[in-house]
N, C-alpha and C positions, 0 to 999 in steps of 0.2 A: 683202301685208303692210302694216300700218299701225301705226307705233309699236311697242308690245310685243305686238301682236295679229296673228294670221295667219288668213286665210280659207282653209279647207280642207274639202273634202267637204261643201260647203253649210253650213258651220258656222264661226262666229267663235270662235277659241280663243286663250288667252294663249300667247305664244311660249315663255316660260320659259327663255330662254337668257341667259347673262351678256352684258353690253354688248359685249365684245370678239368675240363670236361672232354678233352680230345680222346681219352682212352675209353669212352663210354661204349664204343662198338666192339671193344676187345674184352672188357671185363666190367663188373659192376663198379660204379663210381658213387661215393658217398658225398652228398651235398649237405653242407652245414645248415642247421635248422634256420638260422637267421637269413640264409640265402634261398630257402625253398620258394617263397612267393615270387622272387625275381626269376628263378629257374623255371617255375611253372608258367609264368606269364611270357617270358621271352624265348625260352629254349624248348619247352615241352611241345608246343605246336609244331615246331620244325622237326623234332624227333618223331612225333606221331605221324606226320605226313610222310616220313621216310618209310614207314611200315615196319612190321616185325617187332613192334614194341610190346613188351609185357609189363604189367604193373599190377600191384595189389591194392590200388586206390583209383578213385575217379576225381577229376577236378572239382566236382560238386561236393566232395568230402571236405573241402577247405573253405574257411570263411575269413573275411577281412572286414573290419569295421573300425571307424575312428575311435580313438580313446581320448577321453577328456583329460586335458593336462592339468597339473597343479601349477598355478602361476607363482612366480617368485619375482617380487618387485623390490629393487634396492634404490632408495632415494638418497642423494648426496648433495649437500650444500645447505643453503638457507634461503631467506626471503629475497635476497638480491640475485642469487644465482642458484639454480636447482637443476640437477641432472638425474636421469632415471636409467636403470638397466632392467629390462623386462626379459625374464627367462621362463621357459616352460619345462616342467619336470614330467617325464613319462617314466614312471618307475624310478630306476636309478639314473636314467639318462636325462641330462639337462641340456637344453638347447636355447641359444640366445636368439630371440625374435629379431628378424631383420639381418642377421649375420649367418646363422646356420643355413646351409643350402637346403632347398626344398626336398631334394632326394636323399639327404643324409639321414641315416637311421630311420628310414621310413617303415620298415617292417619290425614290429615288436611282437615276438612270440609270446603266446599265452602260456605261463608255466603250468597251468592245469590241464589244458587240452592241446595235444600236439598238432592238430589240424586247424587251430584257431590263431589268427594273427590280428593285431591291432595296427593301425596306422596313426600318424600324427593328425590332429584335428586342426587343419589349416584354417577353417572357418573361425574356430574359437581363438586361435592365435591372432588372426587378423582383426577380430572384433576387439580383443584386448588392446592391441596396438592402436587401433582406430579410436578407442576411448581415450587413451593417453593423448593422441594427437588432437582430438576435439577439445581436450582440456588445455591446449596451448603448447604441447611438446612438439619438437621437431621430429623428422624422420630419423631412424637410427643411423649413427655414423658407422665406420668400419669396425668399431669395437662394440657396437650395440648400444652405445650411449645416446640418449635423447636429451636434448637441452630444452628447457622451458623458454619458449619464444618471448622476447621482451622481458621486462622486469616486473616483478610483482609489486603492487603498491604497499608502502610501509604503513 
């Protein structure tokens, strides 16, 4: 191994691993629990293809399923002007619908089972946002605020 390159099978190839994993061929490397699904999906196949890999687990040991969010809706204003802020709580993590990036905090480790992970339920988030929009609210702005389109009759 030299820098970001590795000599393997009489060929010089780019290593293609993030900086925190570059020592993986020299010594054991610990991956943070929250990063395990990303590591297994993005880097494990590359390492397995290189050969000589030993592990005390199989990919099938891990499970990933969407977790139902707890919705938080804050309404502000009155009959002539109303705004809404829709957020989703996944345990202690709170994400603003329409603002939080789709890949942010996507892996939610199960505190009971080390090989089980939950992901955001994008279908439920989209359905909740769609319900607000069908009720007359706009799309979220950069701060996640939705405005009621038009004025409500008095």
